[in-house]
C-alpha positions in Angstrom: 13.6 22.5 -14.0 12.7 25.8 -15.6 14.0 29.0 -13.9 13.1 32.6 -14.5 15.4 35.6 -15.1 16.0 36.1 -11.4 17.3 32.6 -11.2 14.5 31.1 -9.0 12.4 28.2 -10.1 9.8 29.3 -12.6 6.2 29.1 -11.3 3.1 28.5 -13.3 -0.3 29.7 -12.0 -3.5 27.8 -13.0 -6.7 29.7 -12.4 -10.3 29.7 -13.5 -12.8 32.4 -14.6 -16.5 31.7 -14.9 -19.4 34.1 -15.3 -20.0 35.0 -11.6 -23.0 34.4 -9.6 -25.2 37.4 -10.4 -26.4 39.2 -13.5 -23.6 41.7 -13.1 -20.9 39.0 -12.9 -18.1 39.0 -10.3 -18.3 41.8 -7.7 -15.2 43.8 -6.9 -13.6 42.8 -3.6 -10.5 43.8 -1.6 -8.5 40.6 -1.3 -6.1 40.4 1.6 -2.9 38.2 1.6 0.3 38.6 3.6 -0.6 42.1 4.7 -1.2 43.3 1.1 -4.6 44.3 -0.3 -5.6 44.1 -4.0 -9.0 45.2 -5.2 -10.4 43.5 -8.2 -13.5 41.8 -9.5 -11.3 39.1 -11.2 -9.2 37.1 -8.7 -6.5 36.2 -11.3 -5.4 39.9 -11.1 -5.0 39.6 -7.3 -3.3 36.2 -7.8 -0.6 37.8 -9.9 0.0 40.7 -7.5 0.2 38.4 -4.5 2.4 35.6 -6.0 4.1 37.0 -9.1 3.9 33.8 -11.2 6.0 33.5 -14.3 3.2 32.0 -16.4 -0.5 32.0 -16.0 -3.0 29.5 -17.5 -6.6 30.6 -17.3 -9.4 28.0 -17.8 -12.5 29.6 -19.3 -15.7 28.5 -20.9 -16.7 29.9 -24.2 -19.1 32.3 -22.5 -16.7 33.5 -19.8 -14.0 34.1 -22.4 -16.3 36.3 -24.4 -17.3 38.2 -21.2 -14.0 38.7 -19.4 -11.0 37.8 -21.5 -10.3 41.2 -23.0 -10.6 42.9 -19.6 -8.3 40.4 -17.9 -5.6 40.8 -20.6 -5.9 44.6 -20.5 -5.4 44.7 -16.7 -2.5 42.3 -16.8 -0.8 43.9 -19.8 2.9 44.6 -19.4 3.1 42.2 -16.4 2.1 38.8 -17.7 0.4 37.3 -20.7 -2.3 34.9 -19.6 -2.9 31.8 -21.8 -6.5 30.7 -22.2 -7.6 27.1 -22.1 -11.2 26.5 -23.0 -13.2 24.0 -21.0 -16.8 22.8 -21.0 -19.3 23.7 -18.2 -18.8 20.3 -16.5 -22.5 19.5 -16.4 -22.0 15.8 -17.4 -19.4 13.1 -16.4 -17.7 13.2 -19.8 -17.2 17.0 -19.5 -15.7 16.6 -16.1 -13.1 14.2 -17.5 -12.4 16.7 -20.3 -11.7 19.4 -17.7 -9.5 17.0 -15.7 -7.5 16.1 -18.9 -7.0 19.8 -19.8 -5.8 20.7 -16.4 -3.4 17.8 -16.4 -2.2 18.5 -19.9 -1.5 22.1 -19.1 1.3 21.1 -16.7 4.7 19.8 -17.7 6.9 17.3 -15.8 8.5 18.7 -12.6 6.9 22.2 -12.9 6.2 24.3 -9.8 2.5 25.1 -9.9 0.2 27.4 -8.0 -3.5 26.4 -8.2 -6.3 28.9 -7.7 -9.9 27.7 -7.2 -11.5 31.1 -6.3 -13.7 31.3 -9.4 -14.1 27.5 -9.8 -17.7 26.7 -10.4 -19.7 23.8 -9.0 -17.4 20.7 -8.7 -14.3 22.3 -10.1 -12.5 22.8 -6.7 -13.0 19.0 -6.0 -11.7 18.2 -9.5 -8.7 20.5 -9.0 -7.7 18.7 -5.8 -7.9 15.3 -7.6 -5.8 16.8 -10.5 -3.2 18.1 -8.0 -2.9 14.6 -6.4 -2.5 13.1 -9.8 0.1 15.6 -11.0 2.2 15.2 -7.8 2.4 11.4 -8.4 2.5 11.1 -12.2 4.4 14.3 -13.2 6.3 15.0 -10.1 4.8 18.5 -9.9 5.8 20.7 -7.0 2.7 22.4 -5.6 3.3 26.0 -4.5 -0.2 26.3 -3.1 -3.9 25.8 -3.7 -5.4 29.3 -3.0 -8.9 30.5 -2.5 -10.0 34.1 -2.3 -12.9 33.8 0.3 -15.3 36.5 -0.9 -18.0 35.2 1.4 -15.7 35.5 4.4 -15.2 39.3 4.1 -14.4 41.0 7.4 -16.1 44.2 8.8 -14.0 46.3 6.4 -15.0 44.3 3.4 -11.7 42.6 3.0 -11.7 39.0 1.7 -8.9 36.7 3.1 -7.0 34.5 0.8 -6.6 31.0 2.1 -3.9 28.4 1.1 -5.7 25.1 1.2 -2.7 23.0 0.2 -2.2 21.7 3.8 -5.5 19.7 3.2 -3.6 17.8 0.5 -1.5 16.2 3.2 -4.6 14.3 4.3 -4.5 12.5 1.0 -0.8 11.6 1.8 -1.8 10.3 5.2 -4.8 8.3 3.8 -2.5 6.8 1.1 0.1 5.9 3.7 -2.4 4.2 6.0 -3.9 2.4 3.0 -0.5 1.2 2.0 0.1 -0.2 5.5 -3.3 -1.8 5.7 -3.0 -3.4 2.3 0.7 -4.4 2.2 2.1 -4.1 5.7 4.6 -1.4 4.6 4.7 1.5 7.0 7.6 3.3 5.3 5.4 6.2 4.1 3.6 6.5 7.4 6.8 6.7 9.3 8.3 9.2 6.9 5.3 11.5 7.2 5.6 11.5 11.0 9.3 12.1 10.9 8.9 14.9 8.4 6.3 16.7 10.5 8.4 16.3 13.6 11.5 17.7 11.8 9.6 20.6 10.2 8.1 21.7 13.5 11.6 21.8 15.1 12.9 23.8 12.1 10.1 26.3 12.4 10.6 26.7 16.2 14.4 27.1 15.7 13.8 29.9 13.2 11.7 31.9 15.7 13.3 34.7 17.7 12.3 33.1 21.0 12.3 29.3 20.6 9.9 27.6 23.0 11.3 24.2 23.7 8.2 23.1 25.6 6.1 23.7 22.5 8.1 21.4 20.2 6.8 17.9 19.4 8.5 15.2 21.4 6.9 11.9 20.4 5.9 12.1 16.8 9.2 10.9 15.4 9.4 8.2 18.1 6.0 6.9 17.2 7.0 7.0 13.5 10.1 4.9 14.2 8.1 2.4 16.3 5.5 2.0 13.6 8.3 1.3 11.0 9.9 -1.2 13.3 6.6 -3.1 13.7 6.1 -3.1 10.0 9.5 -4.5 9.4 8.9 -7.2 12.0 5.7 -8.2 10.3 7.1 -8.3 6.8 10.2 -10.3 8.0 8.0 -12.7 10.0 9.3 -12.0 13.5 6.2 -13.0 15.5 7.8 -12.5 19.0 9.1 -9.1 17.9 5.7 -8.2 16.5 4.1 -8.9 19.8 6.7 -6.8 21.7 6.6 -3.9 19.2 2.8 -3.9 19.1 2.6 -3.8 22.9 5.1 -0.9 23.0 3.0 1.0 20.4 -0.2 0.4 22.4 1.6 1.9 25.4 2.7 5.0 23.4 -0.8 6.0 22.1 -1.1 8.4 25.1 -2.8 11.7 25.7 0.6 13.4 25.1 0.6 11.9 21.6 -3.0 12.9 21.0 -2.2 16.5 22.0 0.9 16.6 19.8 -0.9 15.2 16.8 -3.8 17.6 17.2 -1.3 20.5 17.2 1.4 19.4 14.7 -0.1 16.6 12.7 -3.9 17.1 12.3 -4.3 14.5 9.6 -2.5 11.9 11.8 -4.8 12.9 14.7 -7.8 12.1 12.5 -6.6 8.7 11.5 -5.0 7.8 14.8 -7.9 5.8 16.3 -8.2 3.6 13.2 -4.4 3.3 12.9 -4.0 2.4 16.6 -6.5 -0.5 16.2 -4.7 -1.8 13.2 -1.2 -1.5 14.7 -2.0 -2.9 18.2 -4.1 -5.9 17.2 -1.0 -8.1 17.8 -0.1 -6.6 21.2 0.3 -9.1 23.9 2.8 -11.1 25.9 5.9 -11.8 23.7 5.9 -15.5 24.1 6.3 -18.5 21.7 3.2 -19.9 23.5 1.1 -17.0 22.3 -0.2 -19.0 19.3 -3.4 -17.0 18.7 -1.4 -13.9 17.8 0.6 -16.0 15.4 -2.5 -17.5 13.9 -4.0 -14.0 13.4 -0.7 -12.9 11.8 -1.2 -15.7 9.3 -4.7 -14.4 8.5 -3.3 -10.8 8.3 -0.7 -12.0 5.7 -3.3 -13.8 3.6 -5.7 -10.7 3.6 -2.8 -8.7 2.1 -1.7 -11.3 -0.4 1.5 -12.0 1.5 1.2 -15.7 0.9 4.9 -16.6 1.3 4.9 -15.1 4.8 1.6 -16.9 5.6 3.0 -20.3 4.6 6.3 -19.7 6.5 4.6 -18.7 9.7 1.9 -21.4 9.4 4.6 -24.1 9.2 6.4 -22.8 12.3 3.1 -22.4 14.1 2.4 -26.2 13.7 5.9 -27.0 14.9 5.5 -24.9 18.0 2.1 -26.5 18.7 3.6 -29.9 18.6 6.5 -28.9 20.8 4.0 -27.7 23.4 1.8 -30.8 23.1 4.9 -32.9 23.7 5.7 -30.6 26.7 9.2 -29.9 25.5 11.0 -27.5 27.7 11.8 -24.7 25.2 10.0 -24.7 21.8 12.6 -22.2 20.5 15.5 -24.6 20.8 16.6 -26.1 17.6 16.6 -29.7 19.1 13.0 -29.3 20.2 11.8 -28.1 16.8 13.7 -30.8 15.0 12.1 -33.4 17.3 8.6 -32.0 16.5 9.3 -31.8 12.8 10.5 -35.4 12.7 7.4 -36.6 14.4 5.1 -34.7 12.0 7.1 -35.9 9.0 7.1 -39.5 10.1 3.3 -39.5 10.8 2.7 -37.8 7.4 4.8 -40.4 5.7 3.0 -43.2 7.5 -0.3 -42.1 6.0 1.1 -42.5 2.4 -0.1 -45.4 0.2 2.1 -48.5 0.5 3.5 -48.3 -3.0 4.5 -44.7 -2.2 6.2 -45.8 1.0 8.2 -48.4 -1.0 9.3 -45.9 -3.6 10.1 -43.2 -0.9 11.2 -45.1 2.2 11.7 -43.5 5.6 15.4 -43.3 6.2 15.7 -40.9 9.2 15.5 -42.2 12.8 11.9 -42.9 13.9 10.5 -40.6 16.5 10.2 -41.8 20.1 7.3 -44.1 20.8 6.4 -42.0 23.8 6.2 -38.8 21.6 4.0 -40.6 19.1 1.6 -41.9 21.8 1.4 -38.5 23.5 0.7 -36.7 20.3 -1.9 -39.2 19.1 -3.7 -38.8 22.4 -4.6 -35.3 21.3 -8.0 -35.1 19.7 -6.7 -32.9 16.8 -3.7 -35.1 16.0 -5.0 -36.2 12.6 -6.0 -32.6 11.7 -2.5 -31.4 12.6 -0.8 -34.1 10.5 -3.0 -33.3 7.5 -2.3 -29.6 7.9 1.4 -30.3 8.1 1.5 -32.2 4.9 -0.4 -29.5 3.0 1.6 -26.6 4.4 5.0 -28.4 4.0 4.4 -29.3 0.4 3.1 -25.8 -0.6 5.9 -24.0 1.3 8.5 -26.2 -0.4 7.0 -25.5 -3.8 7.1 -21.8 -3.1 10.5 -21.6 -1.5 12.1 -23.5 -4.4 10.4 -21.2 -6.9 8.5 -24.1 -8.4 11.7 -25.7 -9.7 10.3 -29.3 -10.0 8.7 -31.4 -12.6 5.1 -30.8 -11.4 5.0 -27.3 -9.8 1.6 -26.0 -8.6 0.0 -23.1 -10.5 0.0 -19.8 -8.6 -3.8 -19.8 -8.5 -3.9 -23.3 -7.0 -1.3 -22.2 -4.3 -3.4 -19.2 -3.4 -6.5 -21.3 -3.0 -4.6 -23.8 -0.9 -3.2 -21.1 1.4 -6.7 -19.6 1.9 -8.1 -23.0 2.7 -5.2 -23.6 5.1 -6.1 -20.4 7.0 -9.7 -21.6 7.5 -8.4 -24.9 8.9 -6.0 -23.1 11.2 -8.9 -21.1 12.6 -10.8 -24.3 13.3 -7.8 -26.1 14.9 -6.6 -23.2 17.0 -9.9 -22.0 18.3 -11.6 -18.6 18.5 -10.2 -15.1 18.6 -9.9 -15.0 22.4 -7.9 -18.2 22.8 -4.6 -16.4 23.1 -2.3 -19.1 24.3 -1.7 -22.8 23.6 -3.7 -23.7 26.7 -7.4 -23.4 25.8 -8.1 -21.7 29.1 -5.6 -18.8 28.9 -6.6 -15.4 27.5 -4.7 -12.1 27.3 -6.7 -8.9 27.6 -5.1 -5.7 26.4 -6.9 -2.9 28.4 -5.5 -0.2 26.1 -7.8 -1.4 23.4 -10.9 -0.7 25.5 -10.7 3.1 24.9 -9.4 5.8 22.6 -7.6 8.8 23.9 -8.3 8.8 27.6 -10.1 6.2 29.7 -13.2 7.6 31.3 -14.7 6.7 34.7 -18.1 7.1 33.3 -17.4 4.2 30.9 -16.1 1.9 33.7 -19.1 -0.4 33.6 -18.6 -1.0 29.9 -14.9 -1.7 30.5 -15.9 -4.3 33.1 -18.4 -5.9 30.9 -15.9 -6.3 28.0 -13.3 -7.7 30.4 -15.7 -10.3 31.8 -16.9 -11.2 28.3 -13.4 -11.8 27.1 -12.3 -13.6 30.3 -15.1 -16.2 30.4 -15.3 -18.6 33.3 -12.4 -20.5 35.0 -9.6 -19.4 32.7 -6.2 -17.9 33.4 -6.3 -14.3 32.4 -3.4 -12.0 31.6 -4.0 -8.2 31.9 -1.7 -6.0 29.9 -1.6 -2.7 28.0 -1.5 1.0 29.1 -4.4 1.9 31.3 -5.0 3.9 34.5 -4.5 2.1 37.8 -8.1 2.5 38.8 -9.1 0.6 35.7 -6.7 -2.2 36.5 -7.9 -2.4 40.1 -11.6 -2.4 39.2 -11.3 -5.0 36.5 -9.0 -7.2 38.7 -11.7 -7.1 41.4 -14.4 -7.9 38.9 -12.4 -11.0 37.7 -12.0 -12.3 41.2 -14.2 -15.4 41.4 -14.4 -15.6 37.6 -10.8 -16.2 36.6 -8.8 -19.2 37.8 -5.6 -17.2 37.7 -4.9 -13.5 37.1 -1.6 -12.2 35.9 -0.4 -8.6 35.2 2.1 -8.3 32.4 4.2 -5.3 31.2 7.5 -4.8 29.5 8.9 -3.4 32.7 7.8 -5.9 35.3 7.3 -9.0 33.2 4.5 -11.3 34.4 3.3 -10.8 38.0 0.7 -13.2 39.5 -2.1 -11.3 41.2 -4.0 -14.4 42.4 -3.9 -18.1 41.6 -6.8 -20.4 42.5 -5.6 -23.3 40.3 -5.5 -26.4 42.5 -2.8 -27.8 40.3 
């Protein structure tokens, strides 16, 4: 990293000079920054006075160089020697790429750079922001600032403020972090941004002469940690933990978080509604019976190209389904899952051609006759066995890294996994069938609104709850919502739902009413 004579990191300023907007060119202005005023028609002169860069690169067109270069060099003489880089006007796409290339080529790896867009013409400010984003990633450039002398924002005394627009660059970081999570499931960058903002706010307050503890953020870091925990649970295929973490996150998207985000993390406040929907789609009762959340997790994995996770969870999803069909006491017990797997394997083997059975005989104990009869009584038994064979073979091929004589091609495995997802959707029912029983649905009231629930929207909340609940089903109400909303929706569901249950991490499941004759 380059350093100047004073021993600090050397800073390079990149600035632009065009022709100005009128016949007379750029008008003189009093630019104001940090309590200091510099009067000049050319902002690069004020730029030097305000920030004292060690190097200055000035992007000019042929016409602007002829008009202003001698004046600029004369007024900066003895202080800094500007370096000209000629660029085209940018009137065509190929010229825009030329400008982008020359901006990027003017910066070396790891440099500290101050960008000035005051005299940038037409699309140049937008182009500079893209170049800054590129340089940060590709050349590890440290951005000192992106400044703009706002001539058109002069005050009553004719002074033009100088704005640092670099905070807007953080929105690109946030968008990239959200995109990374939505495309890959990794929330590492998102969590880091929240933790960094939280820590920076506390450092700033600690440096003030009168720290105001009540004005420091309290939940940003916590929400960042919870997001990362959910991400890890998703990537490591922990469905019960995913349900629990997603529910906790849904409960933490409160007014307090919205207020903190608006003050300390504006980019996060802008993306919070979309992010909340993405993060809490798996919220619900953390139960092995909550098969629909697990099915949606399989689809979520496939959408992101996480095919190994999809295959692993799909296999376990079928095993759980069979455990419940056989009415085994605890589907999480090893003995129960082995019993269900043996049944599925035996029925899949029994469907093989006779010659295959002779060459690969069944050697394990046969499943109980009662289990076979109970399973076959189910109208989707054949579909489940067919799905089991397909998922089992594909998962074995993947888990053993294709180390066999006839491994499947990667493209064939991807196609098989996508087909598997469609079949799972058909077997396990629609989006609202949250549990193994087809007449149980979980409704997360926190997903009905963003920010604060409003009494004026109560009729719409009721309509959505009734639509999701259907007729004669068992309904579980969960999620953070005001008590008046719970009471009104519970009243609306009376006579519609067979059974109504309230569920929260604190109380567990509480039966509000039960009209099931059984």
